[in-house]
N, C-alpha and C positions, 0 to 999 in steps of 0.2 A: 771409595770408588768414584771414578770420574763420570759425571753425567754427560751423555751426548748432547751436543748442541742441537742436533736434528730431532731429538725426542719430543713428540707432541702428545699432549694429554690434557685432562681436565684438572683444574686446581681443586685440591681437597685437603682437608686438615689431617696431618699425619698422626696416627695414634701413638707414635713413639716420641716424636720431637714436639708435637703440638703446632708445628708450622704448616703453612700452606705449601703443598708440594703437588707436582704434576703426576697424575696416575693414568694408566691405560688399561681398559678392561682386558682381562686374560682371554676371554672367549674370542675376542677379535684377533688376537695374536694366534690362537689355535687355528682359526679359519685360514689365516695366511700360512700357517704350517702345513695344513692339508693341501693348499695350492702348490706350496713348494715341493711337496712329495709328488704330486701329480706331474708337474712340469719336469722334475728331475727324472722321474721314470720314463716319460716320453723321450727326454734326451738321452737316457741310457739305452732305450730301444734303438735309437738311430746309431749310437756308438756300437752296439752289438751287431747291427746290419753291416756297418762299415768293417768291423773285425771279420765277419763271415766273408765278405768280398775279398778282403786282404789275404785271408788264409787260402781261399780258392785260387787267387791269382798267384800265390807263392807255391801252390801245389801240395799243401798240407792236407786239404780235405779231398778225398777221392771217393769214387763211387764203389767202395769196397765193403764196408760194413753196413748192417742194417741201421744202426744208430746214426751214422753220418749221412745217410741219404736225405735226412731232413735239412741239412745245412749244405748239401752239395748243389752248386750252381754250374751247369754244364757250359753255359755260354761264357763264363769267366774262367772256369778251370781248364778249358781247352788250350789257353795260352801258356799253361805251366807243364804240359805233357813233354815227354821226351822229344827233342828236336824242335820245340816251339819257341817262341820269342823269349819267354821267361823260363826256360828250362833251368832247373837247379844246377846242372853241370855246365851251364853256358856263361857268358860274359855279362849278361844283363839280369842276372838273378837278384842283384841288389836293388834294382829299380822298384819292384813292388814294395820293398821294405821302406825305401825313401818316400814313396807315395803314401804309404801307411802313416809314417811319422808326420808328414806335412798335413794330412787330413786330420790326424789327431790334434795337431797344434791348432788348426783352424776351428775344430769343434771346442777345444778348450777355451779359446778366445771368445767364441760365441756364448758358451755357458758362463764365462766369467762375467760378462754384462748382465746375463739373465740372473745369476746368483746374487749379484750386487743389488739389482732391482728388487728381487724378492726379499732380500734381507733388509733393505731400506724400508719396505712395506710392512715388515714385521714389527718395526717401531720399537727397537730394543732401547731399554733405558740407559744402560751403562755401555762403556766402550768394550769392556771385557766380554759381555754377553753377546754383543754384536759381532766381535771377532770370533768367538767360538761358533756362532751360527754360520758365519761365512766360511770358516775353516772346514767345518763339517760338510757343507755342501760342495765346496770346491775340491777338497781332497777326495771325497767319495767318487765324485764324477771322474776326476782325472786319474785316480788310482784304477777305477774300472776300465777306463780307456786304455791305460798302459799295460795292465796286468791280465786283462781278460783272455787275450790271445795266448799268453804263456800258461794260464791256468787251463785252458782248453787243451792245449798240447800235452800238458803234464798230467792231468787228472781225467781227461776224457779219451784221449788217444794213448796215454801212457807210453809216450815215445820220448825218451830222455835225450836221444841224439838230436831230433828236431827241436826240443826244448833248448838244448844248448846252442844250437845254430841260431835260432830266433832270438835268444837272449843276447848273444854277442851282437848280432846285427842291429837289433833295436837300441841297445845300450850305446853302442858306438855311434850310430846314426844320430841318436838324440843328443849326445855330448857335442858332436860337431854342429848340430843345429842350434844349440844353445850358444855356442861360441860365436856363430856367425850372426844369429838374430839379435844377441844381446850386446855385443861389442863392435863387431865389424860393420854391420849394416847401419846401426845408429850413428856410428862415427862418420860414415860416408854421407848419410843424409844430413847430419849437422854441419859438416863442412860445406856441403852443397848449398845448404840454406844460407850460411854465412857468405859464401862467394856471391850468391844471388843478391843478398841484401846489400853487400858491399858495392856491387856493380850498379844497383838501382840508386844508391846513395851518391856514388861518385859521378855518374853521368850528368845529373843536373848541376853538380858542383863545377864540372868543367865548363859547362855553358855559362854558368854565372861568373866564373873566373875570367873567361875570355871577354865577357861584357863589362866587367868592372876592373880591367887591368889599369886603365887610366887613372882611377881614383884611389888605387892602393899604392902604398909605398913599396919600395923595392926591398926593404929590410923584413917585412912581414908579409907572408902570403895568406890567402884565404883559408887554406888548410890550418895554418897556425892560429887564425883568429877563431875558428870553430872549436867547441869543446869535444875532446875525443873520449870515446866510451872506455870506461875502466874495466877492470877484471870483474868487479861486482855486477856491472850492467850486463857484461857478456854471460856471466853465470846465471843470471836471472832469466835469460832467454832460453836456457836449457830446459829439458823435460824434468819434472819432479821425479825423484827416485822413490820406488815402492818396493820395500823389502819383502812383501807378501809372496811374490812370484819366486824370489830366491829361496825362501824358506820352503815353499812347496816343491821346488825342483830338488832341493837336497833331501827332503823327505822321500820323494819318489825314487831318487837314486838309492837311498838307504833301503827302500823295499826291494829293488833289484838285487841287492847284495844279500840281504838276510832271507828273503822268502824263497829263493832258489839256490842257496849256496851249496847244497849237496849235489846239485846238477852241474854247477860250474863254480868250483872253489876258487879258481883264479880271479873271479869277479871282484873279490875284496882287494887284491893287489892292483887290479886294473883301476878300481875306483880311486886308489891313491894317486895314481898318475893323473886321472881325470880331474881329481880335486885340486891338485897343484895347478893344473891349467885353468881351472875354474877360479881359483883364488887370484891368480894374475889377471884373468879376465875381468873379474869383479873390481879388482883394484884399478885397472884401466878405465872401466866403466864409471866408477865413482869419481875419478879425477877429471876425465875428459869428456864424458858423454852425458852424465846426468848432473843435476844440481846437487850441491853438497847437502847431505841430510843433516837435521839437527841431531845433537848427541843427547840421547835420552837414556836414563838408567832404568833397568828392569831386573826384578829379583830372579826371573827365569825365563824360559822360552814360551810361557803362556800355554795355550791349548795344544801347541805342537808337541810338547812333552808327553801328553796323554795319547796323542796319535802314535808316536814312536813306541811307547810302551805296548800299545795294542798290536802294532806290526811285529814286535818281538815275540809276543805270545802267539800270534798267528803263524809266525815263521817256524815255531816248534812243530805245529801240526803239519804244515806243508812239507817240511823237510823230512819228517818221519814217514809221510805218505810216499814221497819220492824214493826214500830209502827202502821201503817195503814193497811197493807196487809198481812204480813207474820205471824203476831201473833194476839192475841185476845186483845191487850192492848187498841186499839181504841174501841173495842166492849164493854169493861168494862166501859169506860168513856161515851160512847154514845150508849147505847143499843137499842134505838129506830130506829137506822140506819141499824141494822142487824137482821138476823134470822137464825135459825139453819137449815143447809142443810143436805144432805145425808152423805156427808164426812167431811164437814167443814162449818163454818159460811158463810153466803151469805148476800149480800146487799138487803135490801128491795127496791122494784121497785121504781125507781126515786131518790134514795139516793146515788147511786154509784158515780154520778158526784160530788155530794156535799162532799163526802168523799175524792175523789181525790183532789178537790179544797182545802179542809181543810189541807191535807197533804202537798200539795206544797205551801200553804199559810204559814204554820208553818216553812217550809224549807226556804222560802224567808225572813220571819221575823228573823229567827235565823242568817241567813247569814248577813243580814243588821245590826243586833245587834253586831255580831262578828266584822264587819268592823268599826262600831262606837267605840267599845271598843278598837280595835287595833289602831285606830287613836287618841283616847283620852289618853290612857295609854302610857306613855313615855317608850321607850326602856331601859332608864337608870333612876333610881329613882332621884328625885330632891336632896335629901340629898347627894347622891354619886356624882352628877354633881357638886354641890356646893363645896364639898370637893376637887374635882379635879381642879376646877377653883381656889380655895384657894391655892393649892399647886402650880399650875402654876404661880399664882400671886407672891408668895414668890420666886419661882425661877427666875422670870423676875426681881423682885426687887433686889435680890442678884447680878444678872448679871449686872443690870444697876449700882449698887453701885461699883462693881468691875471695870466696864468701866470708871466711873467717877474718881475713885481713880487713875487708870492708866493714864488717861489724865492729872490729877492734877500733878502727878509725872513727866510726860513728860514736862509739862509747867514750873515746878520749875527747872527742869534740864536745859531747855533753857535759863531761866533767869540767872541761875548761870553761864552759859557759857558766857553770854553777859557781866556781871559784873566782870569777871576774868580779872586781869592785863596782859599785853602782856608779852611774854616770854623774860627772861634776862633783865627785866626793873630794873634800878638802880644798876646793878651788873657790874662786870668787862667784858670787851669784850673778845671774844674767843682768844685763844693764837695764832692762826694761822693768825690773822688780824694785819697788821702793819700800822703804821700811814702814812698818805699821805705826799707829798713833801711840800705843804703849811704849814702844821703843823710843819714839822721839820725846816722850815725857821724861823717861829715865835719863836721857842725854841732857835735857834741860836742867833737871835737878842736879846733875853732876857738873854743871858749869858750861852749858851751851852745846851746841851742835858741833860734833867734830868735823873737821874739813875732809878727812879721808874716811870714806864709808867702809873701807876694808877693816877698820879698827873695830867694827861691831862684831867681828867673827864670823861673818857669813862667807 
């Protein structure tokens, strides 16, 4: 695990490694957790109020039922009545949706800074724990922002027609907003800043050029003498790319598709078209708008995988509720359980509990089937696993062969050193060595000292 450079703590001896390591008291982090919860709940209250104003402005909340009176705002809802400015049958009905998306974007930007500040103060030790805490805060808030209006229409009003209309409007508007804010607008601002910087640089150069024309040669101009910025310098001036927001947007889009797919099945096919545009937009953004990010390997998507698993499990419940209570889908399959009421379909007396049991029974069966499929289907295909094992086997075989050859060379070298003759064997002695006294006596007894010292046999 990589330790965060920003981690602060007191140096203490680790009971595991015996080394001095930085530690941070757990109770202090728990106190910051409590503050994070309070601040997030306050921001969620603001987001809920914005959602209520938006639904009143779009005409979804009316002074009709006893339960909706608590959320009914007459001063705002009057603009959505028939013949008013934002009448649902008029030409300006999309304006409240656009305003709703823009306000949500501003709230998300505000909470982004708040969440980063709160997570920094929690003083997480590792990068992974820091990322998990930040993902939990931001996803929970932005998912609440994006889905709360849809949940209200689906499970409080039980109106699948308005749910489908709101889902299409919000999804389409948000896709256009991402394309404009992430690619088109940054490109315009980047080019504008480059033009301004170029003008501010060339204006003093022109003045300097006119003043120094007499001292410069005709072959080289002042522009040629000055160093020109390269591609690396231009890229360093760009904004740093952060993949966190792209991950979050894709997960939010995944929620639009899976949480309400029974109300709008075409959302999956629409998301394919939007993802193609998003892919090209991100490619354009990475090439021209942002600084090139470093290539880092990762075994998985980190905490985002758990978030998506949770959304899949939640989608089973939401779609079963839409199937049984928010729409007439269950009525079409089991008409004997329903009857037509004054406003909507109603359960026949005695069949309501059966319908609830059927819905939750289907939900349990689907969750169990999903768990079985998840446990049976491997995360990596067998063919890919076998190829990886084969590659690893070849690497190990080559490494073993190289080690064997190295050991063989070392063994042969040791044998060669043992069999080599001693140094100066059979040759003449060194010049600085003189014969001893006993040798000289024997030479004199034999008739004098020989002229050639090599005759002594040294």
